[in-house]
DRENDO-1510 file (C-alpha; in Angstrom, 1 decimal, always signed):
<recs>
REC; n; res; u; v; w
REC; 1; MET; +133.9; +241.7; -205.9 .
REC; 2; ASN; +131.2; +243.2; -207.3 .
REC; 3; LEU; +128.4; +241.0; -209.4 .
REC; 4; THR; +125.8; +242.1; -211.4 .
REC; 5; VAL; +123.7; +239.6; -213.0 .
REC; 6; VAL; +121.0; +240.4; -215.9 .
REC; 7; ILE; +118.4; +238.4; -216.6 .
REC; 8; LEU; +116.9; +238.9; -220.2 .
REC; 9; ALA; +113.0; +238.5; -219.5 .
REC; 10; ALA; +111.7; +240.8; -222.5 .
REC; 11; GLY; +110.8; +238.1; -224.9 .
REC; 12; LYS; +107.4; +237.7; -226.5 .
REC; 13; GLY; +106.9; +234.3; -226.6 .
REC; 14; THR; +104.3; +233.8; -229.2 .
REC; 15; ARG; +104.2; +230.2; -229.4 .
REC; 16; MET; +103.0; +229.7; -225.9 .
REC; 17; LYS; +99.6; +230.4; -227.2 .
REC; 18; CYS; +98.2; +232.4; -224.2 .
REC; 19; LYS; +94.9; +233.6; -224.5 .
REC; 20; LYS; +95.4; +236.2; -222.0 .
REC; 21; LYS; +96.7; +239.8; -223.3 .
REC; 22; HIS; +100.1; +241.0; -222.4 .
REC; 23; TYR; +101.1; +238.0; -220.1 .
REC; 24; SER; +104.6; +237.1; -220.2 .
REC; 25; LYS; +106.3; +233.9; -221.4 .
REC; 26; VAL; +108.1; +233.7; -217.7 .
REC; 27; ALA; +105.4; +234.2; -216.2 .
REC; 28; PHE; +104.0; +230.5; -216.6 .
REC; 29; LEU; +103.9; +228.4; -214.1 .
REC; 30; ILE; +106.0; +225.3; -213.2 .
REC; 31; LEU; +105.3; +223.4; -210.2 .
REC; 32; GLY; +103.2; +226.2; -208.9 .
REC; 33; LYS; +106.3; +228.9; -209.6 .
REC; 34; PRO; +106.8; +231.3; -212.5 .
REC; 35; ILE; +109.4; +230.1; -214.9 .
REC; 36; VAL; +111.9; +233.4; -213.8 .
REC; 37; SER; +111.6; +232.5; -210.1 .
REC; 38; TYR; +113.8; +229.1; -210.9 .
REC; 39; VAL; +116.3; +231.6; -212.5 .
REC; 40; LEU; +116.4; +234.0; -209.8 .
REC; 41; LYS; +116.6; +231.2; -207.0 .
REC; 42; ALA; +120.2; +229.9; -209.1 .
REC; 43; VAL; +120.7; +233.2; -209.5 .
REC; 44; LYS; +120.7; +234.2; -205.7 .
REC; 45; GLU; +123.9; +231.1; -204.9 .
REC; 46; VAL; +126.5; +233.2; -206.4 .
REC; 47; LYS; +125.2; +236.4; -204.0 .
REC; 48; PRO; +125.3; +238.7; -206.7 .
REC; 49; THR; +125.4; +242.7; -205.5 .
REC; 50; THR; +122.7; +243.6; -208.0 .
REC; 51; ILE; +120.4; +241.6; -209.9 .
REC; 52; VAL; +118.3; +243.1; -212.6 .
REC; 53; THR; +115.2; +241.5; -215.1 .
REC; 54; VAL; +115.0; +243.2; -218.2 .
REC; 55; VAL; +111.3; +243.2; -219.4 .
REC; 56; GLY; +109.3; +244.1; -222.5 .
REC; 57; PHE; +106.6; +242.3; -223.5 .
REC; 58; GLY; +103.9; +241.4; -220.0 .
REC; 59; GLY; +106.4; +243.6; -218.6 .
REC; 60; ASP; +103.9; +244.8; -215.9 .
REC; 61; ILE; +103.4; +240.7; -214.7 .
REC; 62; THR; +107.2; +240.0; -214.4 .
REC; 63; SER; +108.2; +243.0; -212.9 .
REC; 64; LYS; +105.3; +241.8; -209.9 .
REC; 65; ILE; +107.0; +238.5; -209.9 .
REC; 66; VAL; +110.5; +239.9; -209.3 .
REC; 67; GLU; +109.9; +242.7; -207.0 .
REC; 68; GLY; +111.7; +242.8; -204.1 .
REC; 69; GLN; +114.6; +240.5; -205.9 .
REC; 70; SER; +115.2; +242.3; -208.7 .
REC; 71; GLU; +115.7; +245.6; -210.1 .
REC; 72; VAL; +113.7; +246.0; -213.2 .
REC; 73; VAL; +114.7; +247.8; -216.7 .
REC; 74; TRP; +112.1; +247.8; -219.8 .
REC; 75; GLN; +113.8; +247.3; -223.1 .
REC; 76; LYS; +110.7; +248.8; -224.9 .
REC; 77; GLU; +111.6; +247.2; -228.6 .
REC; 78; GLN; +113.0; +244.1; -229.0 .
REC; 79; LYS; +116.3; +245.1; -230.9 .
REC; 80; GLY; +118.2; +242.2; -229.7 .
REC; 81; THR; +120.2; +240.7; -226.7 .
REC; 82; GLY; +122.9; +243.4; -227.0 .
REC; 83; HIS; +120.3; +246.0; -226.9 .
REC; 84; ALA; +118.7; +244.5; -223.5 .
REC; 85; VAL; +121.6; +244.7; -221.5 .
REC; 86; MET; +122.0; +248.0; -222.9 .
REC; 87; GLN; +119.2; +248.8; -220.8 .
REC; 88; ALA; +121.0; +247.4; -217.7 .
REC; 89; LYS; +124.5; +250.1; -217.9 .
REC; 90; LYS; +123.4; +251.8; -215.2 .
REC; 91; TYR; +123.2; +248.9; -212.7 .
REC; 92; ILE; +127.0; +247.7; -214.5 .
REC; 93; LYS; +129.6; +249.5; -212.6 .
REC; 94; ASN; +133.3; +250.2; -214.1 .
REC; 95; GLY; +136.5; +249.1; -212.2 .
REC; 96; PRO; +138.7; +246.2; -211.6 .
REC; 97; ASN; +136.6; +243.5; -209.7 .
REC; 98; ASN; +133.5; +244.3; -211.3 .
REC; 99; TYR; +132.0; +241.6; -213.5 .
REC; 100; THR; +128.5; +240.8; -215.3 .
REC; 101; ILE; +126.8; +237.5; -216.2 .
REC; 102; VAL; +124.0; +237.5; -218.4 .
REC; 103; LEU; +121.2; +235.0; -218.4 .
REC; 104; CYS; +117.8; +234.1; -219.9 .
REC; 105; GLY; +114.7; +234.2; -217.7 .
REC; 106; ASP; +113.5; +231.7; -219.6 .
REC; 107; ALA; +115.9; +228.5; -219.1 .
REC; 108; PRO; +114.5; +227.5; -215.5 .
REC; 109; GLN; +116.9; +224.6; -215.3 .
REC; 110; ILE; +119.9; +226.5; -214.8 .
REC; 111; ARG; +121.6; +225.5; -211.5 .
REC; 112; GLY; +123.2; +227.8; -208.9 .
REC; 113; GLU; +126.0; +225.8; -208.7 .
REC; 114; THR; +126.8; +225.8; -212.3 .
REC; 115; LEU; +127.3; +229.5; -211.8 .
REC; 116; LYS; +129.3; +229.3; -209.0 .
REC; 117; LYS; +131.8; +227.7; -211.2 .
REC; 118; LEU; +131.4; +230.3; -214.1 .
REC; 119; VAL; +132.4; +232.5; -212.0 .
REC; 120; LYS; +135.8; +230.6; -210.4 .
REC; 121; TYR; +136.4; +229.8; -214.0 .
REC; 122; HIS; +136.3; +233.3; -215.3 .
REC; 123; ILE; +138.1; +235.0; -212.5 .
REC; 124; ALA; +141.0; +232.2; -212.1 .
REC; 125; ASN; +141.5; +232.4; -216.0 .
REC; 126; LYS; +141.6; +236.2; -215.6 .
REC; 127; ASN; +139.1; +236.3; -218.8 .
REC; 128; ASP; +137.4; +239.2; -220.2 .
REC; 129; GLN; +134.3; +237.4; -221.3 .
REC; 130; THR; +133.3; +233.6; -220.5 .
REC; 131; LEU; +130.7; +231.8; -222.1 .
REC; 132; VAL; +129.2; +228.6; -221.1 .
REC; 133; SER; +128.6; +226.1; -223.8 .
REC; 134; ALA; +127.2; +222.7; -223.8 .
REC; 135; ILE; +127.4; +219.5; -225.6 .
REC; 136; VAL; +124.8; +218.1; -227.3 .
REC; 137; ASP; +123.9; +215.2; -229.7 .
REC; 138; ASN; +121.5; +217.7; -232.0 .
REC; 139; PRO; +123.0; +221.0; -232.3 .
REC; 140; PHE; +120.4; +221.9; -235.1 .
REC; 141; GLY; +119.3; +225.6; -234.3 .
REC; 142; TYR; +121.7; +226.9; -231.8 .
REC; 143; GLY; +124.6; +228.9; -232.2 .
REC; 144; ARG; +127.9; +226.8; -233.1 .
REC; 145; ILE; +131.2; +227.5; -230.7 .
REC; 146; VAL; +134.0; +227.5; -233.3 .
REC; 147; ARG; +137.3; +227.0; -231.6 .
REC; 148; ASP; +141.0; +226.8; -233.5 .
REC; 149; LYS; +143.4; +223.9; -233.4 .
REC; 150; ASN; +144.8; +225.2; -230.1 .
REC; 151; LYS; +141.2; +224.6; -228.4 .
REC; 152; LYS; +140.7; +228.5; -228.5 .
REC; 153; LEU; +136.9; +230.1; -228.9 .
REC; 154; VAL; +137.3; +231.7; -232.5 .
REC; 155; LYS; +133.5; +232.9; -232.7 .
REC; 156; VAL; +129.8; +231.9; -232.6 .
REC; 157; VAL; +128.3; +230.8; -235.6 .
REC; 158; GLU; +124.3; +230.9; -235.9 .
REC; 159; GLU; +122.6; +228.3; -237.6 .
REC; 160; THR; +121.7; +230.2; -240.4 .
REC; 161; ASP; +125.3; +231.5; -240.9 .
REC; 162; ALA; +127.0; +228.1; -240.4 .
REC; 163; ASN; +128.6; +226.6; -243.4 .
REC; 164; ASN; +128.5; +222.4; -243.6 .
REC; 165; HIS; +131.6; +222.1; -241.2 .
REC; 166; GLU; +130.3; +224.2; -238.7 .
REC; 167; LYS; +127.0; +222.9; -238.8 .
REC; 168; LYS; +128.6; +219.4; -237.3 .
REC; 169; ILE; +130.1; +220.7; -234.3 .
REC; 170; LYS; +128.4; +219.4; -231.3 .
REC; 171; GLU; +129.3; +222.4; -228.5 .
REC; 172; VAL; +126.9; +224.8; -228.9 .
REC; 173; ASN; +126.1; +228.6; -226.7 .
REC; 174; SER; +123.7; +228.0; -223.7 .
REC; 175; GLY; +123.2; +231.9; -223.5 .
REC; 176; VAL; +125.1; +232.5; -219.9 .
REC; 177; VAL; +128.0; +234.5; -220.1 .
REC; 178; MET; +129.9; +236.3; -217.6 .
REC; 179; PHE; +132.0; +239.4; -218.3 .
REC; 180; SER; +134.3; +241.7; -216.7 .
REC; 181; ASN; +132.9; +244.8; -216.4 .
REC; 182; ASN; +135.7; +247.0; -217.8 .
REC; 183; ALA; +135.3; +245.1; -221.4 .
REC; 184; LEU; +131.7; +244.5; -221.6 .
REC; 185; LEU; +131.0; +248.4; -221.0 .
REC; 186; LYS; +133.8; +249.4; -223.9 .
REC; 187; GLY; +132.3; +246.5; -226.1 .
REC; 188; LEU; +128.8; +247.8; -225.7 .
REC; 189; THR; +129.6; +250.8; -227.5 .
REC; 190; LYS; +131.1; +248.9; -230.4 .
REC; 191; LEU; +127.8; +246.9; -230.9 .
REC; 192; THR; +126.1; +247.3; -234.6 .
REC; 193; ASN; +122.9; +246.2; -236.0 .
REC; 194; ASN; +124.3; +245.2; -239.1 .
REC; 195; ASN; +122.3; +242.1; -240.0 .
REC; 196; VAL; +119.1; +240.7; -241.4 .
REC; 197; LYS; +117.1; +241.8; -238.3 .
REC; 198; LYS; +118.8; +245.3; -237.1 .
REC; 199; GLU; +119.6; +243.9; -233.6 .
REC; 200; TYR; +122.2; +243.9; -231.3 .
REC; 201; TYR; +123.7; +240.9; -230.4 .
REC; 202; LEU; +126.0; +240.2; -227.5 .
REC; 203; THR; +127.1; +237.3; -229.4 .
REC; 204; GLN; +129.3; +240.0; -231.5 .
REC; 205; LEU; +131.1; +241.0; -228.4 .
REC; 206; ILE; +133.4; +237.9; -228.9 .
REC; 207; SER; +134.6; +239.4; -232.4 .
REC; 208; ILE; +135.1; +242.9; -230.8 .
REC; 209; PHE; +136.9; +241.5; -227.9 .
REC; 210; LEU; +139.5; +239.2; -230.0 .
REC; 211; LYS; +140.0; +242.5; -232.3 .
REC; 212; ASP; +140.8; +244.5; -229.1 .
REC; 213; LYS; +143.2; +241.6; -227.7 .
REC; 214; LYS; +140.5; +240.7; -225.0 .
REC; 215; ARG; +140.5; +237.2; -223.1 .
REC; 216; VAL; +137.7; +234.7; -224.5 .
REC; 217; ASP; +136.6; +231.7; -223.2 .
REC; 218; ALA; +134.3; +229.1; -223.3 .
REC; 219; MET; +133.4; +227.0; -220.3 .
REC; 220; ILE; +131.3; +223.5; -221.3 .
REC; 221; MET; +128.4; +222.6; -218.5 .
REC; 222; LYS; +127.9; +219.7; -217.2 .
REC; 223; ASP; +124.3; +219.3; -218.1 .
REC; 224; PRO; +123.2; +220.6; -221.5 .
REC; 225; HIS; +119.5; +220.8; -220.4 .
REC; 226; GLU; +120.2; +223.7; -218.0 .
REC; 227; MET; +120.6; +225.7; -220.8 .
REC; 228; ASP; +117.0; +224.2; -222.2 .
REC; 229; GLY; +114.7; +227.4; -223.1 .
REC; 230; ILE; +111.0; +227.2; -222.8 .
REC; 231; ASN; +109.5; +228.5; -226.0 .
REC; 232; ASP; +105.9; +226.4; -226.3 .
REC; 233; ARG; +104.1; +224.4; -224.2 .
REC; 234; HIS; +105.8; +221.2; -224.9 .
REC; 235; GLN; +108.8; +222.3; -223.5 .
REC; 236; LEU; +107.1; +223.8; -220.6 .
REC; 237; GLU; +106.2; +220.3; -219.8 .
REC; 238; LEU; +109.8; +218.7; -220.5 .
REC; 239; ALA; +111.0; +221.7; -218.1 .
REC; 240; ARG; +108.1; +220.7; -215.7 .
REC; 241; ARG; +109.0; +216.8; -215.3 .
REC; 242; ALA; +112.9; +217.4; -215.5 .
REC; 243; LEU; +112.3; +220.1; -212.2 .
REC; 244; GLN; +110.1; +217.2; -210.4 .
REC; 245; LYS; +112.2; +214.7; -210.9 .
REC; 246; ARG; +115.2; +217.0; -209.7 .
REC; 247; LEU; +112.7; +217.6; -206.8 .
REC; 248; LYS; +112.8; +214.3; -205.8 .
REC; 249; LYS; +116.6; +213.4; -205.7 .
</recs>
């Protein structure tokens, strides 16, 4: 098996209110370690062939953090998650038994155990795309996982596009997803930016895959806090407490 892991770490993190110019969000410290270092540690547990970190704002700082542990590609313009993965295409190998996991560099609570389960689930079910989802009490702000009457994944609907029924759905998209590379590489060529922000969204691949009769699925993670991203100082503190508590166990 050839497994590439793409870590998305190009975000600006404006709400972190950092006084230092060009300081990347994933470089903020938790218990003395950069946020992205926790993601790298979890990723290494699935023994990937290649790790690629997509950097952008504060990319020089992020690059130094991941140096020797990951390849680095630049996303010069912030054009969405799909566009970010496009920057890593040269590391995504075509052919059978080639896979890619995409996840966020600002979610330090992700566990290697969860990523291992994802790999097993994706391969065992012969999926082309497997999202990791979570059940939460308050789904506000998250993309909702929409399933049909047979519990099959139909789409992910963002908060702004969700109708009243969809807003009540408590299964949400975590931002972690695994692909079979043949399908991923073909799907990336079909992404469009026909939306308000003019961005290429990775979640658009769900509808593209389903239209092409590809197998799309969602695996529910055990602990929804694993997907918690960090966008401000309060969330940074919550992550610190959670990781410190984990270390004490």
